[in-house]
C-alpha positions as CSV (number, residue, x, y, z in Angstrom):
1,M,4.3,-78.1,-36.6
2,A,1.1,-80.0,-36.2
3,P,1.4,-83.6,-35.0
4,L,0.6,-86.2,-37.6
5,S,-1.7,-88.1,-35.1
6,I,-4.2,-85.1,-35.1
7,R,-4.3,-85.0,-38.9
8,N,-4.7,-88.7,-39.1
9,W,-7.6,-88.5,-36.6
10,L,-9.3,-85.8,-38.7
11,H,-8.9,-87.7,-41.9
12,G,-10.2,-90.9,-40.1
13,L,-13.2,-88.9,-38.8
14,V,-14.1,-87.8,-42.4
15,R,-13.6,-91.3,-43.7
16,T,-15.9,-92.8,-41.1
17,I,-19.0,-91.2,-42.8
18,P,-18.4,-91.4,-46.6
19,H,-21.7,-93.1,-47.2
20,F,-23.6,-90.4,-45.3
21,W,-22.0,-87.6,-47.4
22,G,-22.5,-89.6,-50.5
23,A,-26.2,-90.1,-49.7
24,V,-26.7,-86.3,-49.0
25,F,-25.0,-85.4,-52.3
26,F,-27.1,-87.8,-54.2
27,L,-30.4,-86.7,-52.6
28,G,-29.5,-83.0,-53.3
29,W,-28.6,-83.8,-56.9
30,S,-31.9,-85.8,-57.4
31,A,-34.0,-83.0,-55.7
32,S,-32.4,-80.4,-57.9
33,L,-32.9,-82.4,-61.0
34,G,-36.5,-82.9,-60.1
35,A,-37.0,-79.2,-59.4
36,I,-35.7,-78.4,-62.9
37,V,-38.1,-80.9,-64.5
38,T,-41.2,-80.3,-62.5
39,A,-41.2,-76.6,-61.5
40,P,-39.7,-74.6,-64.5
41,E,-42.0,-71.7,-63.7
42,H,-40.4,-71.0,-60.3
43,V,-37.3,-68.9,-61.3
44,W,-35.6,-68.9,-57.9
45,V,-36.0,-72.6,-57.5
46,L,-34.9,-73.2,-61.0
47,R,-31.8,-71.0,-60.5
48,G,-31.0,-72.9,-57.2
49,A,-31.4,-76.3,-58.8
50,A,-29.2,-75.2,-61.8
51,L,-26.5,-73.8,-59.4
52,Y,-26.6,-77.1,-57.4
53,Q,-26.2,-79.0,-60.7
54,V,-23.1,-77.0,-61.6
55,F,-21.8,-77.6,-58.1
56,A,-22.3,-81.3,-58.5
57,L,-20.6,-81.3,-61.9
58,V,-17.6,-79.5,-60.3
59,V,-17.5,-82.0,-57.5
60,V,-17.7,-84.9,-59.9
61,V,-15.0,-83.6,-62.0
62,R,-12.7,-82.7,-59.1
63,G,-13.3,-86.2,-57.7
64,F,-12.3,-87.7,-61.1
65,F,-9.1,-85.8,-61.2
66,Q,-8.4,-86.6,-57.6
67,Y,-9.0,-90.3,-58.4
68,R,-6.6,-90.1,-61.2
69,R,-4.0,-88.5,-59.0
70,E,-4.4,-91.1,-56.4
71,L,-4.3,-93.9,-59.0
72,K,-1.1,-92.4,-60.4
73,F,0.3,-92.1,-56.8
74,L,-0.5,-95.8,-56.2
75,R,1.1,-96.9,-59.5
76,E,4.2,-94.8,-58.9
77,F,4.4,-96.0,-55.4
78,Q,4.1,-99.6,-56.4
79,H,6.9,-99.1,-58.9
80,M,9.0,-97.5,-56.1
81,S,8.3,-100.3,-53.7
82,V,9.3,-102.9,-56.3
83,T,12.5,-100.9,-56.9
84,L,13.3,-100.6,-53.2
85,D,12.5,-104.3,-52.7
86,D,15.6,-105.2,-54.6
87,L,18.1,-105.1,-51.8
88,R,20.9,-105.1,-54.3
89,Q,19.8,-101.6,-55.2
90,L,21.4,-100.3,-52.0
91,D,24.8,-101.9,-52.9
92,Q,25.1,-99.7,-56.0
93,D,27.1,-96.5,-56.2
94,K,24.0,-94.3,-55.9
95,P,21.4,-96.5,-54.3
96,F,18.9,-93.7,-53.3
97,Q,18.9,-91.8,-56.5
98,R,15.9,-93.5,-58.1
99,P,13.8,-93.7,-54.9
100,L,14.4,-89.9,-54.3
101,A,13.4,-89.1,-57.9
102,A,10.3,-91.2,-57.4
103,V,9.5,-89.2,-54.4
104,G,9.6,-86.0,-56.4
105,R,7.7,-87.5,-59.3
106,I,4.9,-89.2,-57.3
107,A,4.2,-86.2,-54.8
108,G,5.1,-83.4,-57.2
109,F,8.0,-82.1,-55.1
110,D,10.7,-80.1,-56.9
111,R,13.6,-81.2,-54.6
112,A,14.2,-84.2,-52.2
113,I,17.2,-84.4,-49.8
114,L,18.0,-87.5,-47.8
115,F,19.8,-87.3,-44.5
116,L,21.3,-90.3,-42.8
117,V,22.5,-90.4,-39.3
118,D,26.0,-91.8,-38.4
119,E,26.6,-94.7,-36.2
120,E,27.1,-92.5,-33.1
121,G,23.8,-90.7,-33.7
122,E,25.5,-87.3,-33.6
123,E,25.7,-86.1,-37.2
124,A,23.4,-86.4,-40.2
125,T,24.9,-86.2,-43.7
126,S,23.3,-86.3,-47.2
127,P,24.4,-89.3,-49.2
128,A,21.8,-88.5,-52.0
129,A,19.5,-85.8,-53.2
130,F,17.1,-85.2,-56.1
131,N,17.4,-82.0,-58.2
132,L,20.3,-80.7,-56.0
133,P,23.9,-80.3,-57.1
134,D,26.3,-82.8,-55.6
135,Q,28.7,-79.9,-54.5
136,V,25.9,-78.5,-52.4
137,R,24.7,-81.7,-51.1
138,Q,28.2,-82.7,-49.9
139,T,28.4,-79.6,-47.7
140,L,25.2,-80.4,-45.8
141,R,26.0,-81.6,-42.3
142,L,23.5,-81.5,-39.4
143,R,25.2,-81.9,-36.0
144,R,22.9,-82.7,-33.1
145,N,24.3,-80.2,-30.5
146,E,25.6,-77.6,-32.8
147,S,22.4,-75.5,-32.9
148,P,18.6,-76.0,-32.6
149,C,17.5,-78.1,-35.6
150,V,14.0,-79.1,-36.5
151,A,15.3,-82.1,-38.5
152,W,16.7,-83.6,-35.3
153,E,13.4,-82.9,-33.5
154,V,11.5,-84.8,-36.3
155,M,13.8,-87.7,-36.0
156,D,13.7,-87.9,-32.2
157,L,9.9,-87.5,-32.1
158,N,9.4,-89.7,-35.1
159,E,6.8,-87.3,-36.4
160,P,6.7,-85.4,-39.8
161,A,6.4,-81.7,-40.0
162,I,5.7,-78.8,-42.4
163,I,7.8,-75.7,-41.9
164,D,5.8,-72.8,-43.6
165,H,8.3,-70.0,-42.9
166,P,11.9,-71.3,-42.5
167,A,13.4,-67.8,-42.2
168,R,11.4,-67.1,-39.0
169,H,11.6,-70.7,-37.6
170,P,14.2,-70.8,-34.8
171,G,14.8,-74.6,-35.3
172,V,15.9,-74.4,-38.9
173,H,19.5,-75.3,-39.4
174,P,21.5,-72.4,-40.8
175,Q,22.6,-74.6,-43.8
176,I,19.0,-75.4,-44.6
177,K,17.9,-71.8,-44.1
178,E,20.6,-70.7,-46.6
179,L,19.7,-73.2,-49.1
180,L,15.8,-72.8,-48.9
181,G,15.4,-69.3,-47.9
182,D,11.8,-68.7,-46.8
183,Q,10.5,-71.5,-49.0
184,P,8.2,-73.9,-47.1
185,F,9.4,-77.5,-46.8
186,A,8.5,-80.7,-45.1
187,L,10.4,-83.3,-43.2
188,A,9.6,-87.0,-42.6
189,P,11.5,-89.3,-40.4
190,I,13.0,-92.5,-41.7
191,A,12.7,-94.9,-38.8
192,R,11.7,-98.6,-38.2
193,G,11.9,-101.0,-35.4
194,G,13.1,-98.4,-32.9
195,V,16.0,-97.4,-35.1
196,T,16.2,-94.0,-36.7
197,W,18.0,-94.0,-39.9
198,G,17.6,-90.4,-40.8
199,C,15.0,-88.0,-42.4
200,L,13.7,-86.9,-45.8
201,L,13.4,-83.2,-46.7
202,V,11.3,-82.0,-49.7
203,D,10.2,-78.6,-51.1
204,R,8.5,-76.9,-54.0
205,H,10.9,-74.1,-54.7
206,Q,10.1,-73.9,-58.5
207,S,6.4,-74.2,-58.4
208,A,6.0,-72.3,-55.1
209,A,2.9,-74.5,-54.5
210,P,2.0,-75.1,-50.8
211,I,2.7,-78.3,-49.0
212,T,-0.6,-79.7,-47.6
213,D,-1.4,-82.3,-45.1
214,D,-2.1,-84.8,-47.9
215,D,1.3,-84.2,-49.3
216,L,2.8,-84.8,-45.8
217,L,0.9,-88.1,-45.5
218,Q,2.2,-89.2,-48.9
219,L,5.7,-88.1,-47.9
220,Q,5.6,-90.1,-44.8
221,V,4.3,-93.2,-46.6
222,M,7.2,-93.0,-49.0
223,A,9.7,-92.4,-46.1
224,D,8.3,-95.4,-44.3
225,Q,8.9,-97.5,-47.5
226,I,12.5,-96.3,-47.6
227,S,12.9,-97.1,-43.9
228,I,11.5,-100.6,-44.4
229,T,14.1,-101.2,-47.3
230,M,16.9,-99.8,-45.2
231,Q,15.9,-102.1,-42.3
232,N,15.7,-105.1,-44.6
233,H,19.1,-104.2,-46.2
234,A,20.8,-103.9,-42.7
235,L,19.2,-107.3,-41.7
236,H,20.3,-108.7,-45.1
237,Q,23.9,-107.3,-44.5
238,E,23.8,-108.8,-40.9
239,L,22.8,-112.2,-42.3
240,L,25.5,-112.0,-44.9
241,L,28.1,-111.3,-42.3
242,K,26.8,-114.1,-40.1
243,A,26.7,-116.5,-43.0
244,Q,30.3,-115.6,-43.8
245,L,31.3,-116.2,-40.2
246,L,29.4,-119.5,-40.2
247,E,31.1,-120.5,-43.5
248,D,34.5,-119.6,-42.1
249,Q,33.8,-121.6,-38.9
250,Y,32.4,-124.5,-41.1
251,R,35.6,-124.5,-43.1
252,K,37.7,-124.5,-40.0
253,V,35.7,-127.4,-38.5
254,Q,36.0,-129.3,-41.7
255,R,39.8,-128.8,-41.6
256,E,39.9,-130.1,-38.0
257,L,37.6,-132.9,-38.9
258,S,39.8,-133.9,-41.8
259,L,42.8,-134.0,-39.4
260,A,40.7,-135.9,-36.9
261,R,39.7,-138.5,-39.6
262,I,43.3,-138.9,-40.6
263,V,44.1,-139.6,-36.9
264,Q,41.2,-142.0,-36.6
265,E,42.1,-143.8,-39.8
266,N,45.7,-144.3,-38.5
267,V,44.3,-145.9,-35.4
268,L,41.9,-148.2,-37.3
269,P,43.5,-151.0,-39.5
270,R,44.4,-150.1,-43.0
271,E,45.2,-153.7,-44.0
272,A,44.9,-157.1,-42.4
273,P,48.0,-158.6,-40.8
274,N,49.6,-161.7,-42.0
275,W,48.8,-164.2,-39.4
276,K,49.5,-167.9,-39.9
277,G,46.4,-170.0,-40.4
278,L,44.0,-167.0,-40.6
279,S,42.8,-164.8,-43.4
280,M,40.7,-161.6,-42.6
281,A,39.3,-158.5,-44.1
282,S,37.2,-155.5,-42.8
283,V,35.3,-152.4,-43.8
284,I,34.6,-149.3,-41.7
285,R,32.2,-146.7,-42.9
286,P,31.4,-143.8,-40.5
287,A,28.0,-142.2,-40.8
288,R,29.6,-138.8,-40.5
289,F,33.0,-137.5,-41.0
290,I,34.3,-139.4,-38.1
291,G,32.5,-142.1,-36.1
292,G,32.2,-144.1,-32.8
293,D,32.7,-147.5,-34.3
294,F,36.1,-149.1,-33.8
295,F,37.8,-152.3,-35.0
296,R,41.4,-153.4,-34.5
297,Y,43.6,-156.4,-35.1
298,V,45.4,-156.8,-31.7
299,D,48.5,-158.6,-30.6
300,G,48.1,-160.4,-27.3
301,C,50.5,-162.4,-25.3
302,R,50.1,-165.3,-23.0
303,R,52.5,-163.8,-20.4
304,G,51.4,-160.2,-21.0
305,R,53.3,-158.1,-23.5
306,H,54.9,-155.9,-20.8
307,L,56.6,-159.0,-19.4
308,C,57.5,-160.7,-22.7
309,H,61.1,-160.2,-24.0
310,E,60.8,-162.0,-27.3
311,R,60.1,-158.8,-29.2
312,R,58.8,-161.0,-32.2
313,C,55.1,-161.3,-31.7
314,P,54.0,-163.0,-35.1
315,G,56.5,-165.8,-34.5
316,C,56.4,-166.0,-30.8
317,P,54.9,-169.1,-29.2
318,N,53.1,-166.9,-26.7
319,H,51.7,-164.7,-29.4
320,L,47.8,-164.4,-29.3
321,P,46.4,-162.8,-32.4
322,G,43.1,-161.2,-31.7
323,V,40.3,-158.9,-32.8
324,L,38.6,-155.9,-31.1
325,I,35.4,-154.4,-32.2
326,G,33.0,-152.0,-30.5
327,D,30.5,-149.2,-30.8
328,V,30.4,-146.1,-28.7
329,C,26.9,-144.7,-28.1
330,G,26.1,-141.7,-30.4
331,K,27.7,-140.5,-33.5
332,G,30.1,-137.8,-34.7
333,I,32.7,-135.9,-32.7
334,P,31.6,-136.9,-29.1
335,A,31.5,-140.6,-30.0
336,A,34.8,-140.4,-31.8
337,L,36.5,-138.8,-28.6
338,V,35.1,-141.5,-26.4
339,M,36.2,-144.1,-29.0
340,A,39.7,-142.8,-28.9
341,V,39.7,-143.1,-25.0
342,V,38.3,-146.7,-25.2
343,N,40.9,-147.7,-27.9
344,S,43.6,-146.3,-25.7
345,L,42.5,-148.1,-22.6
346,F,42.2,-151.4,-24.6
347,G,45.7,-150.9,-25.8
348,E,47.1,-150.4,-22.3
349,K,45.2,-153.4,-20.8
350,I,46.0,-155.9,-23.7
351,D,49.7,-155.2,-23.0
352,R,49.2,-156.3,-19.4
353,F,46.6,-159.1,-19.5
354,S,45.7,-162.0,-21.9
355,D,42.3,-163.0,-20.5
356,P,39.5,-161.1,-22.3
357,A,37.3,-161.1,-19.2
358,R,40.0,-159.5,-17.1
359,I,40.8,-156.9,-19.9
360,L,37.1,-156.0,-20.2
361,H,36.8,-155.6,-16.5
362,E,40.0,-153.4,-16.3
363,V,38.8,-151.2,-19.2
364,N,35.3,-150.8,-17.5
365,Q,36.9,-149.6,-14.3
366,S,39.2,-147.1,-16.1
367,L,36.5,-145.8,-18.4
368,K,34.0,-145.2,-15.6
369,E,36.7,-143.4,-13.7
370,Y,37.6,-141.3,-16.7
371,L,34.0,-140.5,-17.7
372,G,32.8,-139.8,-14.3
373,A,29.6,-140.8,-12.4
374,E,27.3,-138.4,-14.3
375,S,28.4,-139.4,-17.8
376,R,25.9,-141.0,-20.1
377,F,28.5,-142.4,-22.6
378,N,29.1,-146.1,-22.8
379,S,30.5,-148.5,-25.3
380,S,29.9,-152.0,-26.4
381,A,33.0,-154.2,-27.1
382,F,33.9,-157.6,-28.3
383,L,37.5,-158.9,-27.7
384,G,38.7,-162.3,-28.7
385,F,42.1,-164.0,-29.0
386,F,43.0,-166.8,-31.3
387,H,45.1,-169.6,-29.9
388,P,46.8,-171.2,-32.9
389,Q,48.3,-174.1,-31.0
390,D,45.0,-175.2,-29.3
391,R,42.8,-174.2,-32.4
392,K,40.4,-172.3,-30.2
393,F,39.1,-168.7,-29.9
394,V,38.6,-167.2,-26.5
395,Y,36.4,-164.1,-26.3
396,G,34.6,-161.7,-24.0
397,N,31.5,-159.8,-25.1
398,A,30.6,-156.6,-23.3
399,G,27.1,-155.9,-24.7
400,H,28.1,-156.0,-28.3
401,D,26.1,-157.4,-31.2
402,F,26.6,-161.1,-31.4
403,P,29.3,-162.2,-33.9
404,L,28.4,-165.2,-36.0
405,H,30.5,-168.4,-35.9
406,Y,30.0,-170.6,-39.0
407,V,31.0,-174.1,-38.0
408,A,32.2,-176.0,-41.1
409,A,31.8,-179.5,-39.7
410,S,28.1,-179.1,-38.7
411,R,27.3,-176.3,-41.2
412,E,25.7,-174.3,-38.3
413,T,25.8,-170.7,-37.7
414,I,26.2,-170.0,-33.9
415,P,26.0,-166.5,-32.3
416,L,28.7,-165.6,-29.8
417,E,26.5,-164.2,-27.0
418,G,27.3,-161.6,-24.4
419,T,29.4,-162.2,-21.3
420,G,28.8,-158.9,-19.6
421,T,27.2,-155.5,-19.8
422,L,28.2,-152.3,-21.7
423,L,31.4,-150.6,-20.7
424,G,31.2,-147.4,-18.7
425,I,27.7,-147.9,-17.1
426,F,28.4,-149.7,-13.8
427,R,31.6,-149.9,-12.0
428,E,30.4,-153.2,-10.4
429,S,29.9,-154.9,-13.7
430,T,31.4,-158.4,-14.0
431,Y,32.6,-160.0,-17.2
432,G,33.1,-163.6,-18.2
433,S,34.9,-165.4,-21.1
434,G,33.6,-167.7,-23.7
435,E,35.5,-170.3,-25.7
436,I,34.9,-172.1,-29.0
437,P,37.0,-174.4,-31.2
438,L,38.2,-172.8,-34.5
439,L,38.9,-175.4,-37.1
440,P,39.9,-175.0,-40.8
441,G,36.9,-173.8,-42.8
442,D,35.3,-172.1,-39.8
443,R,34.4,-168.4,-40.2
444,L,33.7,-165.6,-37.9
445,L,31.7,-162.5,-38.8
446,F,32.0,-159.4,-36.7
447,Y,29.8,-156.3,-37.2
448,T,28.1,-153.4,-35.5
449,D,24.4,-152.6,-35.3
450,G,24.8,-150.0,-38.2
451,L,25.2,-152.9,-40.6
452,L,21.9,-154.5,-39.4
453,E,20.1,-151.2,-39.8
454,C,21.5,-150.8,-43.3
455,L,20.4,-154.3,-44.3
456,E,16.9,-153.8,-42.8
457,A,16.4,-150.4,-44.5
458,G,13.3,-150.2,-46.8
459,D,11.7,-153.3,-45.3
460,E,9.8,-153.2,-42.0
461,N,9.6,-156.9,-41.7
462,A,13.3,-157.5,-42.4
463,D,15.6,-159.0,-39.9
464,G,19.2,-158.0,-40.3
465,F,20.5,-160.8,-38.2
466,L,18.9,-163.3,-40.4
467,I,20.1,-161.6,-43.4
468,L,23.7,-161.7,-42.2
469,Q,23.4,-165.5,-41.4
470,E,22.0,-166.1,-44.9
471,F,24.8,-164.0,-46.4
472,L,27.4,-165.9,-44.5
473,R,26.1,-169.3,-45.8
474,E,25.8,-168.0,-49.4
475,H,29.4,-167.0,-49.7
476,L,31.1,-169.9,-48.0
477,G,33.3,-170.4,-51.2
478,D,34.5,-166.8,-51.2
479,S,37.7,-165.4,-49.5
480,A,37.5,-163.0,-46.8
481,D,38.4,-160.2,-49.1
482,A,35.7,-161.3,-51.6
483,C,33.0,-161.5,-48.8
484,I,33.9,-157.9,-47.6
485,R,33.8,-156.5,-51.2
486,T,30.3,-158.1,-51.7
487,L,29.1,-156.8,-48.3
488,T,30.4,-153.3,-49.2
489,Q,28.5,-153.4,-52.4
490,R,25.3,-154.2,-50.6
491,I,26.0,-151.3,-48.2
492,E,26.5,-148.9,-51.0
493,A,23.2,-150.0,-52.6
494,G,21.4,-149.3,-49.4
495,P,20.0,-145.9,-48.2
496,R,21.9,-142.8,-49.5
497,E,22.0,-141.2,-46.1
498,Q,23.7,-143.6,-43.7
499,S,22.0,-143.4,-40.2
500,D,24.7,-145.0,-38.2
501,D,28.4,-146.1,-38.4
502,I,29.0,-149.4,-40.2
503,T,31.8,-151.8,-39.3
504,A,32.2,-155.4,-40.4
505,A,35.0,-157.9,-40.4
506,I,35.4,-161.6,-41.5
507,V,38.0,-164.0,-40.3
508,V,38.4,-167.4,-42.1
509,A,40.3,-170.2,-40.4
510,E,42.6,-172.1,-42.7
């Protein structure tokens, strides 16, 4: 059992000087031809030259047929490679039948048997064979520790071998010896990437032709091609399994996100409340399945709802209708979770206090305590209460985009600027309150920064804030619902992929 590395070295040595041997052959042929032409009277020279010409003719003819055999091998091997490249081939009932037939056809072997190792690496069985009855093939089992076996040696060393006299070789498995007798055979490992899949056994029991080193090289090339295909198939199956797992996880996440969206939609307003002297409408469009923007119509109380015993907010003289809008940094699930916390904190504080500045302060303290000192999450928020009896609007702005106040009397559009920093950044943050008169015909437009980005999309010089001011002036005659419908149409006409959550609301004083 000569190592393949030595044979490769010898073949490489011969191939390093092909031009030298070609030059020697050509010079000899030229000299013999010249001797025939120039010295016909020298009999021995003439005979030697003629003999060399015959030798040259034999070499050329032999080279021609060798070239044809190699060309046939390359064509058949290419066809075999194309067949094996189709990974679906290995998912059929008899995936190796065609490759094994190609092995016999290409290299002239009468029989080819494929052995594959089980997952434990302790037994090799034959799933397919060429020119061997299935009844015989199914009985072939090579156990590693059962007896000395040259097939396991070939697979362990990852080196092919030629067994010239199986009957006298101590490492030939009894089943192989019974099957082949003393007929020479060859073995080639099927291994790739440190993984041994099995081995390939071939013989020429019908033609009784010897198995040469060139045959062994061709066999190893074909075994390598089979091993590449098996490795690719294993990777393909692994990828399919991972893809299936990812798809299952994706569906599970989608179901959970659907439930989360239902919960979030129940928290956010579905329709505007019926407040006397006010009409309003809103739109909320998350960039993803769920988002970090929030908007609510809130019911405040001059006394504090936890102390009020009227239990009839809309008709109570202490009732303070209000709006809450904000934007948690980030998008998706993390932002939605923080948004739920912020919403819950606002609900708790609005029940206890009526001053927007105090509520923002309390929410900031609780949020910072909840998120911890190392948290990078923060949220903007704008909270305002309408005072119907005093015809005024009292608000607090914690780092939120400035809402727009359209004053009907002066036809001006005034931004409601910030009265404090973002929530959840500094525990020491302080917040103030602002107050504006809200007379019939006045309008308030609330929004998040996603709306500005949407209006600015496609135009580097656009200013979303100015566009909103112009929009507010252009639709003074429209109701709150009509304004929101028009704004929604502009949003839908914008970029197909929404980069940020979009929230907008309009309140019209009547």
